[in-house]
N, C-alpha and C positions, 0 to 999 in steps of 0.2 A: 453784047449779050443777046445775039439774035435768037438763040433757042431758049435760053433761060427765061427771058422775058415772057415767053408764051407758056411757061410751065406753071400751072396753078393747082394741079391735082395729079395723082398717079395715072389717071387716064391719059393725060397728055404724054406721058412717057411711053405708053403702049403704042402710040401712033407714030413714033419715031423709028427710023431704020437704024441699023448698027453704025453706019458712018455718021449719021446725025447724032447718035448717042455719044460717039467718040468726041465730037466737037463740044457737046454739052458738058462732058467731063472737064474739059479745059475751062469752060466758062464757070462751072461750079467751083473749081479750085481757085480761080481768080476772085470769085465772090467771097469765098471763105477767108482768103488771105486779107482782102481789103476790109472786110467787116470785123474780123477778129482782131486785126491790128488796131482797130478803133475801140473795141469793147473789152478785149481780153476774152479768154475762154479756152476751150480744148481744141487745139489746132491740129497737131500731128495725127492724132487718132482719126479725125474726120477726113483729112486729106487722104488717108490710107484706105477708106471704105467707099470712095465715090463710085467706082465701077460696080462694086458689090451691091450697094444700095440701089443703084439704077436697075441692075439685073433682077433684084428681088421684086421691085415694083413693076418690072416688065412682065414677070412670070406670075406673080400673085396679085390679088385684088383686095387691097386695103380700102375700107376698114372691115370688109367681110372676112377676109383672111387676117389672122391675128399675128402681128410681128412684135416680139418682145426683145428689147435691146439690153444687153448686159455688157458693161455696167450701165450704159446709157449715155455716157459722155460722147460716144461716137454717133449720136443720132442727129447731128446737125443737118447732114445731107437729107435725111428722112424728113426733117422739119421743113427744109427748103422746098422740097417737091410735094409737100402735103399742104400747101397754101399758106405758109408762114414766112416766106422770104421777105415780104414787105415790112415785117416787124423785126427784122434781124438786128437792127441797130439798138433794139431794146433788150437784147440778149443779156440775161443775168442782172438786169436792172430792176429796181423796184417797180412792180406792176407790169413788167415786160415778160418776154419769153424766158422760160426756165432753161437751164443748161442741161436738163435731163428730160426724158419722156414724162409727160404729165397728162393724166386722163382728163383733167379739168381744162386743158389747153386745146385738145383736138380729139376728134373721134378716131384718128389714126394712131393715137397712143393708147394702147389697150391695157397697159400695166405700168405703174410707176416703178422706176428703178433708179438707184443711185449708189447702192453698195453692190459689190461684185458677187458673182456666183449664184444668183437667184433665178436666172431666166429659165433654166431647164425645169426646175421644180414648178414654176408658175405655168410654163407651157404645157407640162404634163397634166397639171390640174385643169387647165382650160380644155385640153384635148379630151380628158376623161368626161368633163361636163358636156362637151359637144356630143360625145357618143351616147351618153346616158339620155340626152335630150333628142337623139337621132337627128342631129343637124349635120350639114355638110359644108365644111370649109377647112382650109389648111391652117396649121399652127406652126409658127417658125420661131425658134429661139436663136438669136445671133449672139454668140459668146466668144470673147477673146481668149487666146491661149493663157494670158495672165490670169483671167478670172477662172479658168479651168483648174488652176492650182488650188482653188478653195475647196475645202472638204465637202461643202454642201453640193457643189457641182457633181462630185463623184457619187454622192448619195442619190442624186437625181438620175444620173446616168444608169446607175445600178437598177433603180426602180423602173425607169423608162424602158431599158433594154429588155426586161422580162415581160413587158406588156405587149399587147397586140395593137395598141392604139397608133394610128397614123400621126407621126410627129417628125418634124424636121429640125435638126440641130445644125446650124452653120457655125463651124469653128473658124473664126477669123484669126489666122495664125500669122502674127508679124514678129514673133520672137521677143515681144516687149509687152509689159503692162504699163507701168509708169517708168520704172527703171527696167533694166534688162532682166528677163526672167531667169529664175534659178531652179535647180532641182532636177529630179529624175524625169518628170514629165516634159520639161523643156528639152532635155537631151533626146527623149523618145520622139517628140515631134520633129526635132531637127533631123533625126535619122530617117523619118518618113519623107521629109522634104527632099532629102538628098538621095533617096533610093526609090524613085518612081517605078523601077523595074517591077516591084511587087504588084502594083495595080495592073500593069499590062499582062504580066504572067498569069495573074488570077483570072482576068477576063478571057485570055486565050484558053485556059484550062476549062472554064465554064462553057465556052463555045464547043470545045472538043467533046465534053461529056454530053451536051445536048444532042450532038449528031450521032452518038452511038445508039444503035437500035436496042430494043428491049433484050436484056440478057438476064441471067440469074441474079437473085437477090444478093447472093454472096459476092458476085462480081461487082455489083453496084456499090455495095458497102466498101469493097476494096478500093474502088476508084475514088470514092469520097474520102477514104483515109489517105489515099495518095494526094488528093487535092490539099488536104490539111497539112500533110507532110511538106509539100512544096511550099505552101504558104509560110510555114514556120522556118523552112530553110532560108527563104528569101527575106522575110521580115518576122523575126521571132517576136512572140507576144503581141499579136495583133489585137491590141487592147479593146478597141471599140467593137469589133466584130465578136470578140469573145464575150462582151457584155450584152450582145444581142442586137446591135445596130448594123444596118447595111451601110458599109463605108464607101463613100465616093470621094476619090482624091488621091494625092493632093492636086488641087486646081490652081492655076495661076490667076491671082485675084485681080488682075488689071486688064483682062481680056473679056469684054462684055459678052461677045458672042459665045465663047466657051462657057462662061459662067451661066448664061441663059440656058444653054443646052443641058448643062448638068443639073440646074435647078428644076428644069422641066422633068428630067428623069426622076429626081427626088419627089417632085409633086405627084408623079404618076406611080410611085412605088407604094407598097403597103407596109405597115408597121413602122418602127422607128428607123430613121435614116440620119446618118451624120455626113455632112458635106464639109470636107477639109479644104479651106481656101487659104492660100498663102499671099499675103499682101505686104507692101512696104509702108511702114508708118512714116507719115510726113511727105508722101509722094507728091511731086510737083513743086515743092518749095525747098530749094537746096539746103537752106539753114535748118529746116525741120528734119529733112532726110538725114543730114549729117549728125544732128544732135536731137533725136526724138524725145529724150527725157526732158530737155530744157523746154521744148515746145509742146509738151503734153498739155499742161495747164499753164497758160502764159498770160501775162498782163498785156497792156497796150505795147505795141512795138512798131519800129520803123520798118516798113516793108522792104526798102532798098538795102538797108544794112543788116536787118534782122535784130538790131539792138532793142532790148526791152526797155521801155521808158518807165523807169522807177527811180525813186530816191536811193542814192547809194548809202543805205544805212543797214546795220545788222538787225536781224530779227531775233525773236526769242529762240527759234530753232537754231540759228547760227550760234548764239551764246551757249546754248545747251551743248551743241556739237563740239565747240572749242573747249569748253570746260571738261567734257568727258575725256578728251585727249589728254588734258592736263592731269586729271585724276588717275587715268589708266597708266600714265607714264610712271607714276609713283606706286601704284598698287596692281600687281600682276593678277590679282583675283577678280578684277573688274572685267565683265564681259558686256557686250551690247547686242541686243536683238531687235530686229524690225521685221515688219510684215510687208515686204515689197516696197518700202519707203525709205531707202537710205538717203536719197536726195532731200525729200520733203522733211524728214526728221532731223536733218543736219548731221547725219552720221557718216558722210562720205569720207571725211578726213580720218575718222576713227577706223573705218574699214581699210583705208590705205596704210595706216601706220600699224594697226594691230589685226592683220587679216585672220590670224588664228583665234582671235577672241571676238570676232565680229560674225554675226549669223543673220543672214537674210533668209527667212523661211518661206518666202512667197506670200501670196494672199491667204494667209492661214493664221488668223489671230488666235484661235483656240489652241492650235499647236504651239504657237509662240509662247503663250502663257504657261502651258504645262511643261514645255521644253525648259523654260526658265526655272520652273519649280524643280525639275531634275537637276539642273546646274546648282541651284541653291542647296539642295539636299546633300550635295557633295562639296560644300564649303566654298563655292564661288559666289561672286556678287553680281548677279544678272540685272542689267538695266534694260527694261522693255520699253522702247519708244514707239508709241502708237497714237494715232489721232483719236480724240475723244469719241467721235461718232463711230469709229471702228472698234474701239475697245469694248463697247457694249455687246459686241458679238461674242465675247469671251467671258461673259458673266459667270457661267457655271465653273469654268476653269479657275477664275480668280477666287471664287468661294471654295470650291471643293478641293482643288489641287494646291492652292497656295495658302489661303487664309486658315482653313481648318487644320492645316499642318503647321501653321505659324511660321512659314518660311520667309526668309529675308529676300524678297523680290522687290525691286524698285520699279514702279510704273511711272514713266515720264509721259504725261498725257498732253500731247501737242494739240493745237487747234481747239482748246477748251473755250467754252463760251460761244459768243456769236461769231461765226466765220463769214457771214455775209452772202456773197454772190452765188454760192453753190446751193443755198436754200435748205429746205426741210430735212433732207436726208443727211446733210453734213453739219448742221448746227450742233456744237458740242455742249449742249445745255442740260444733259442728264447725268453726267458722271458723278456729281456730288450726291445726287439722290440714290443712284444704284450702288455707290461705294460706301456711303455713310453707315449703312446697317450691316455691313460685312464685318464679322468679328476679327479682332487683332489688327485691323487696318488703321494706319495713320494717314491723314490727308492734309496736305499743305498747298498753299497758293501764294506765289510771290507777287509783290506789287511792282517790282522793277527788276532790271538785269542783275544788279549787285545782290539783291535778296535771293534771286533765283540761284545764283552760284553758291551762296551760303546754305540754302536749303538742299541743294544737290550734295554738297559736302556732308551735311547732317544726315541725309537719307542714306548715303553710302557708308559713312563711317560711324555714325552714332546710333543707328537703329538696328534692331535684331528681329524685326517683324515686317510684315508687308507694309510698304509705304508708297503713297501716290503723291506725285508732284504735278499739279496741273497748271498750264500756262497758255496764253492766247496765241492766236495766229498773228503774224506780222510784227511790226515795229513797236517797241515799248520804251519807256523812260530808262535812262541809265541808273539814276540814283535820286529818288524823290526826296529823301531825307536821310539823315544818319541813322542807320539801323543798329539796334541792340543785338546782342548775341542770340543765336537761335537756341532755344531750350524747348524740350518736348512740352507741347500743350500750352506754350506761353505766347500771348499776344503782346503787342506793343502799343502804348498810349502815345499818340502823336500830338494831341492837344488836350488840355484840361479845361473842362467847362462845367456849368451847373444847370443849364437850361434843357439840354437834350443829349442823349447818347446816340452817336452814329457809329455803326460797326460795319465796315466794308471788307470785302474779300477779293484778293488777287488783283486783276486788272481794273476792278471797280474802285480801288483805293485812290488811284490818280484822279478819277472823275469826282469822287466824293470829296477829296481834298480841295479841289477847286470850288466845289459847292460850299464847303466849310468856310473858305476864305471870303466868299460873298456873304454868307450868313453873318460872319463876324462884322462886316460893314453895316449890317442891319442891327448890330448890337446884340446878336444872339450868341451866347456862350456855349460852345459844343464840346462835349467829351468825345473826342474822335479816336477810334481804335482801329488799328490794322490787325485784323483777326489772325492772320498768318496760318493758324491751324483751324481746319474745319472739324477735325477729329484727332485728338481730344480737344474740346473747347477749353479756353482759359476761364473756367467757371468763376474763380475768385475775382478777376478783373471785371468780368461782365456783370456779375451780381452786384458788386460794389458800385459800379457806374450806374446801373439802372435803379438801384435803391436810392441813389443820390438825386438823379434827374427825374425819375418816375416816367420818363418817356424814352422810347428807343426806336430807331430806324435801322433795319438791316438792309444791306445792299449787295446783291450778287448777280452774276451773269449765268445763272442756272435757273431751271424751273423752280417756282416757289414750293411746289408739292415735293415734300421730302428733302428739301434743300437745306442750305445753311441757316436761313431764317427760321425754318421749322425746328431746327435743333435748338435755337435760342428760345423759342416759344416753349419747347418741352422743358428746357432748363429752368425757366421762370416758373412754370407750372409745378415742377417737382419741388421747388423751394417756396411755394406759396407767395410769390411776388406778384403783386397787382400793379400793372403799369400800362400806359398807352403804347401799344406795339404796332408798328407798321412794317410789313415785309415788302421790300422792293426787289422784284426779280421778274422772271418771265412767266407768262400764264400757262395754264394747262391747255396748250393749243399748238398746232404746227406753225412754225415760224418761217414765213416765206423768204425769198431771196431779196436782196437789196444791200446797200453798203452797211457796214457796221454802224456808222453814225445814224443812218436813216432808221435802222431797226431799234437802236437804243432810244432814239427820240420817240418812235412810234409806240414803244411799250413803256415809256416813262422812266427811262434809266439814264437820261442825259443830265447835264448840269442844271439846266433850268427846271427840269422836273423834280430833281432832288431838292432844290432850293424852295420851290413852291410847296412841295409836300411838307417840308419842315415848317414853313411859314403857316401852314394850316394847322399843324399840330400845336405849335407854339403860337398862339393867336397874336398876331403882330398888328399894331396900329401904326398907321403911316407916320405919325408925328413923333415916333421914337419911343413911345411907352410900350413896355413889354407886359403883356397880360397872360400869365400862365394859367393853364387849366388842369 
């Protein structure tokens, strides 16, 4: 690591020649592969932007110049050369480096990102503020072609293009987001990539026009019209220039010299500029180049074989995907929709078996939901599979286009609850709060795989209103106990007791069940309820239980504010029930990255914390006497 060892800030990049930078790219790729194989993280996207990142830091001067990364998972190289390489083995670990840009982590991270399509809006805001304050620096948004499919990116392009503010948008075009990109924009960019003739012809025509001496206004206008005609003949619908951007590209994204020259042109241009850079996702590591989806976000893996080191067990996403295929084989009205996540949501097999009933709409959650509403309005059964932290981006569509029309759209909410290593932007801890107050909405949460399949059956076949089924990331239990039949708004009593009522939701049922077993050894008799439904609540069972025990603990992996426990409190208040109530959930705070177990322990949602909480409520004396309060 002859060069990388000497890189401690972007200034060190500026001192290197192009041949030295080429050697540095190889060292950085080796560093990424070695470290991410040990920690897990986003590999393929970062391997693809090594040259681009070096060129950006050679031309621009961070932190004075502002660089915003979109989505942000491709910012590892940026972190390495901005003084954080020695902390890289702490990546995505509790107290360590974030997997995304984070202003609390470095002055070189000027804006936090984690969800896609936000960078151009943020960059334009920063540029406007700069100009209002009469300051001088460059603002650069680096956005992937996958993120560009998000509607917010187009809104920002439209606004930025009509402004006169100096702004540089670098489009990192690798033909991929997480899975392969879909839609008209993907085809459009592909056409630009394969027809560089346009750029050369446009430049030649510009040069010709500049050399013509002053002639009449009518002739000048005619020549400009001719220029536009030639442009549209060679590349119809030059989208970015029509929006008001100066377009530079496409540029080969693995040639640092060429990238540097083009970025210098962009830096010295006035107004909004879009630099179109074509890169190869996973470059430099054959396994990632050949299968960029698999190595987009990857766990620990063996560098030599490329094999991911994981337990060979099915996840909730796998169970969902398999059962969707089973249901759709019997019911031709079932359709599946995802927002650029066919792999992550488990819908790959569905897409292969039912291509006419599978819809990947790109990174466009708002469109996904309203599109589903349209399908439902015409008697189909759309199942929308979206991560919890991404579904919140479609709140208005859920309310306005689905719920207010009482349409039967099934929301399968993956990665609900604590997701761990991706941190604040990806924790799925708000869906119960933002869905519970939406009219006509049914909300369920399974405790294990078997219950998940029963609930999916119920959601598809027995509901006629909007319904949400939320489940966690990763591996879960197959069958915690023998389940009763799913009935609307009915919970199930797992254990009968008289000392305290414990009501748990979804993935917290398994943890609470273990706590109950320990409490039983202390001689504490628990009325233990698997809530199943967050909305509607099983009012009869809950009220009977709490009136019997006079004490209740609710347990959820959602924020307490507006969550499941808040619904229980409201139910007790409406029925004038006075009881000792303890809500166990997540606080009104950003939840940082770490393992799921670490986060649950930190916020008092692990087995020991539940046991100790109950012991405090039911005053327990060591010698076995139970003293109730």
